[in-house]
Backbone bond lengths (Angstrom), bond angles and torsions (degrees), N, CA, C in turn:
res aa  C-N    CA-C-N  psi(-1)  N-CA   C-N-CA  omega(-1)  CA-C   N-CA-C  phi
1 X - - - 1.450 - - 1.530 111.02 -
2 X 1.328 115.45 -39.46 1.462 120.35 -179.25 1.531 110.48 -58.33
3 X 1.319 116.74 -43.70 1.455 121.11 -178.72 1.521 111.55 -65.85
4 X 1.330 116.77 -36.25 1.465 121.62 179.08 1.530 110.61 -62.12
5 X 1.325 116.78 -48.13 1.471 120.90 179.37 1.528 109.98 -63.24
6 X 1.329 116.17 -40.31 1.459 120.82 -179.81 1.529 111.52 -62.18
7 X 1.313 117.38 -45.32 1.475 121.72 -179.24 1.530 110.47 -64.62
8 X 1.314 116.78 -43.89 1.464 120.10 179.96 1.526 110.56 -63.15
9 X 1.329 116.73 -47.46 1.461 120.65 -177.68 1.525 111.48 -64.40
10 X 1.321 117.06 -42.73 1.473 120.02 -178.77 1.525 111.76 -64.62
11 X 1.319 117.22 -28.95 1.465 119.43 179.38 1.529 111.79 -76.98
12 X 1.326 117.50 -17.46 1.459 121.15 -177.70 1.528 114.22 -92.44
13 X 1.324 117.57 -29.43 1.467 121.31 -168.86 1.524 113.03 -96.16
14 X 1.340 115.06 165.77 1.459 121.22 177.08 1.523 111.84 -87.33
15 X 1.337 117.26 -23.02 1.464 122.30 -179.13 1.533 109.24 -118.57
16 X 1.337 117.43 75.42 1.469 119.81 -175.92 1.529 113.59 -64.86
17 X 1.336 117.24 -22.03 1.459 119.62 179.62 1.531 112.42 -71.27
18 X 1.329 117.72 -15.19 1.464 121.43 179.98 1.529 113.09 -96.96
19 X 1.321 117.34 4.88 1.464 121.08 177.79 1.527 109.00 -79.59
20 X 1.341 115.42 124.65 1.461 120.89 179.30 1.521 108.00 -129.72
21 X 1.320 116.21 127.60 1.462 121.63 177.04 1.528 107.47 -119.44
22 X 1.344 115.93 121.60 1.454 119.88 176.29 1.519 108.34 -110.95
23 X 1.316 114.89 149.22 1.458 121.04 -174.94 1.520 108.76 -125.04
24 X 1.333 115.55 132.71 1.464 119.98 174.15 1.518 108.73 -144.92
25 X 1.321 115.08 155.99 1.455 120.09 -178.67 1.519 109.93 -107.34
26 X 1.317 114.98 140.35 1.456 121.79 177.75 1.526 106.86 -134.09
27 X 1.313 116.14 98.53 1.458 119.71 -176.85 1.515 109.94 66.58
28 X 1.329 116.52 -123.24 1.464 120.73 178.85 1.520 112.21 -92.83
29 X 1.336 117.11 -0.73 1.461 121.26 -177.15 1.523 111.18 -98.92
30 X 1.310 114.48 151.38 1.447 122.30 174.23 1.526 105.98 -110.56
31 X 1.329 116.99 124.22 1.459 120.95 -178.46 1.522 108.67 -108.09
32 X 1.330 116.12 123.20 1.453 122.81 177.03 1.519 108.32 -108.93
33 X 1.334 116.11 122.80 1.459 120.79 179.40 1.520 108.60 -106.93
34 X 1.325 115.90 124.28 1.459 122.43 -177.02 1.521 109.18 -107.46
35 X 1.332 116.02 125.73 1.465 121.63 175.21 1.517 108.12 -121.29
36 X 1.341 115.50 134.13 1.464 121.48 177.05 1.516 108.34 -131.27
37 X 1.321 116.70 171.65 1.460 121.46 176.52 1.528 108.79 -62.63
38 X 1.333 117.22 145.17 1.477 119.84 -179.37 1.532 113.68 -54.60
39 X 1.335 117.02 -34.40 1.467 119.79 -179.74 1.525 112.34 -72.15
40 X 1.336 117.43 -18.43 1.469 121.89 -179.87 1.519 113.50 -97.20
41 X 1.317 117.55 -2.05 1.457 121.49 -175.68 1.531 111.46 -58.13
42 X 1.301 117.58 -42.57 1.459 121.39 -179.49 1.514 113.06 -64.17
43 X 1.325 116.40 -33.44 1.468 120.21 179.84 1.517 111.47 -70.20
44 X 1.327 116.99 -32.25 1.460 120.94 -179.07 1.526 110.94 -79.88
45 X 1.329 116.43 -33.87 1.466 120.17 -178.82 1.532 110.64 -83.63
46 X 1.315 117.37 -44.91 1.462 121.42 179.28 1.517 112.43 79.37
47 X 1.316 115.37 171.73 1.467 120.45 179.32 1.519 109.54 -66.39
48 X 1.315 115.10 126.78 1.469 123.36 -179.61 1.527 111.96 55.45
49 X 1.340 116.85 26.61 1.458 121.11 175.41 1.515 114.90 74.62
50 X 1.316 116.99 18.18 1.468 119.67 -175.42 1.531 113.08 -66.19
51 X 1.324 117.44 -41.29 1.471 119.31 -178.72 1.523 110.06 -70.14
52 X 1.329 117.08 -40.75 1.470 120.61 177.54 1.527 110.06 -60.51
53 X 1.312 116.24 -41.75 1.466 120.49 178.92 1.527 110.82 -65.11
54 X 1.329 116.90 -38.54 1.464 120.78 178.80 1.528 111.07 -66.39
55 X 1.331 116.78 -41.08 1.468 120.43 177.33 1.525 109.49 -60.37
56 X 1.317 116.75 -45.73 1.468 120.70 179.96 1.529 111.34 -62.78
57 X 1.326 117.03 -38.12 1.465 120.66 179.79 1.520 111.92 -65.50
58 X 1.328 116.49 -42.86 1.466 120.74 179.51 1.525 110.13 -64.12
59 X 1.328 116.39 -44.21 1.471 120.07 -179.44 1.528 110.54 -66.61
60 X 1.325 116.49 -39.16 1.467 120.20 178.85 1.528 110.67 -63.53
61 X 1.324 117.11 -40.41 1.460 120.83 178.66 1.527 110.85 -65.14
62 X 1.324 117.17 -42.26 1.461 120.61 178.89 1.530 110.70 -66.95
63 X 1.321 117.04 -36.43 1.467 121.35 -178.91 1.524 111.19 -71.58
64 X 1.318 117.11 -32.36 1.463 119.60 -178.48 1.528 111.34 -66.70
65 X 1.327 116.87 -25.99 1.467 120.16 176.32 1.527 110.66 -67.05
66 X 1.343 116.53 -27.13 1.460 121.44 -178.24 1.528 111.86 -105.11
67 X 1.328 117.33 11.80 1.465 122.30 -178.71 1.528 113.01 54.66
68 X 1.319 116.19 46.84 1.459 121.81 178.86 1.519 109.16 -121.41
69 X 1.330 116.01 157.31 1.456 120.99 170.73 1.528 106.62 -110.35
70 X 1.322 116.35 122.05 1.455 121.56 -177.18 1.520 109.21 -119.83
71 X 1.322 115.94 133.82 1.457 122.52 176.60 1.533 107.43 -114.88
72 X 1.323 117.64 129.25 1.450 122.06 177.79 1.522 108.43 -108.31
73 X 1.341 115.23 118.81 1.471 121.63 176.97 1.507 108.53 -109.77
74 X 1.323 116.57 133.91 1.457 121.63 176.32 1.518 106.77 -104.55
75 X 1.326 116.31 116.83 1.470 122.14 -175.17 1.509 110.98 -105.22
76 X 1.338 114.51 152.44 1.475 118.92 176.45 1.495 110.61 -92.62
């Protein structure tokens, strides 16, 4: 899952070398934290959060195949 979020984020931003995805587990959930350059934050979130919602949907669909619950957090 971590690699999936990383690939999606790197394809969206202007500074792909600053994309960092950290993974931690909380109970039965897997939490993925995405950090990007401040200038790329808008590209990852999108208008009215549409791109962020799309990223979460893709990850949720991939996680459901493996019977996992994944939470994607976008950090500043």
